[in-house]
Wavefront OBJ file of the C-alpha trace (Angstrom):
o trace
v 4.485 11.073 30.745
v 6.286 7.543 31.209
v 3.607 7.278 27.798
v 4.945 10.037 25.580
v 8.810 8.990 26.329
v 8.084 5.605 25.061
v 6.388 6.923 22.583
v 8.990 9.059 21.004
v 11.326 6.383 21.883
v 9.185 4.142 19.627
v 9.356 6.996 16.873
v 12.954 7.189 17.073
v 13.881 3.666 16.742
v 11.191 3.566 13.776
v 12.785 6.417 11.947
v 16.363 5.066 12.380
v 14.893 1.662 10.535
v 13.010 3.407 7.712
v 16.435 6.032 7.148
v 18.455 3.094 7.112
v 16.189 1.815 4.699
v 15.861 4.238 2.333
v 18.937 5.876 0.412
v 20.546 9.195 1.180
v 19.430 8.895 5.230
v 17.569 11.620 7.188
v 19.319 14.014 8.111
v 19.171 15.776 11.948
v 20.518 12.774 13.919
v 18.211 11.538 17.209
v 15.742 14.731 16.064
v 15.472 14.033 12.737
v 15.253 10.206 13.357
v 11.993 11.107 15.799
v 10.306 12.775 12.823
v 10.752 10.493 10.562
v 8.983 7.686 12.916
v 6.278 10.388 13.756
v 5.602 11.551 9.856
v 5.981 7.996 9.196
v 3.995 6.278 11.114
v 0.872 9.108 9.877
v 2.134 7.850 6.343
v 1.901 4.643 6.942
v -0.949 4.301 8.168
v -2.898 6.422 5.996
v -1.687 3.844 3.442
v -1.812 0.428 4.836
v -3.951 0.963 8.462
v -3.240 -1.091 11.578
v -1.631 -3.988 9.717
v 1.037 -6.300 11.953
v 2.287 -5.439 15.694
v 1.067 -2.192 17.481
v 3.607 -1.182 19.933
v 2.962 2.393 22.133
v 0.317 3.297 19.490
v 2.026 2.445 16.403
v 1.920 -0.292 13.602
v 5.383 -0.568 13.332
v 4.987 -2.360 10.140
v 3.647 0.429 7.904
v 5.308 2.653 10.309
v 8.558 1.829 9.002
v 7.468 1.938 5.825
v 5.785 5.654 5.767
v 9.073 6.486 7.444
v 11.324 5.112 4.552
v 8.975 7.116 2.290
v 8.989 9.796 4.046
v 12.860 9.904 3.887
v 13.166 8.976 0.538
v 11.069 11.884 -0.300
v 13.049 14.469 1.644
v 16.064 12.839 -0.221
v 14.325 13.683 -3.548
v 13.216 17.371 -2.375
v 16.784 18.181 -0.946
v 18.466 17.043 -4.361
v 16.143 18.921 -6.301
v 16.411 21.910 -4.389
v 20.621 21.237 -4.509
v 20.551 20.952 -8.318
v 18.392 24.123 -8.466
v 20.937 26.780 -7.184
l 1 2 3 4 5 6 7 8 9 10 11 12 13 14 15 16 17 18 19 20 21 22 23 24 25 26 27 28 29 30 31 32 33 34 35 36 37 38 39 40 41 42 43 44 45 46 47 48 49 50 51 52 53 54 55 56 57 58 59 60 61 62 63 64 65 66 67 68 69 70 71 72 73 74 75 76 77 78 79 80 81 82 83 84 85
């Protein structure tokens, strides 16, 4: 149970850092940051592997880069949907 809590806290921190890097920002507050952190860790691991320090099974540097990519892609999609209507 404690491991899950630590994982979620690290995901929130990674998501907030990734959201601060990417233009537009992640909507949804803490839940959006958590989603960006979890998906960003998955994207970053797929692109870069486990490079750099690892905390709570997250490779920090690839996770932050992946979260920034995820937030940037969501921003592009939401702008495209707004302009299409």
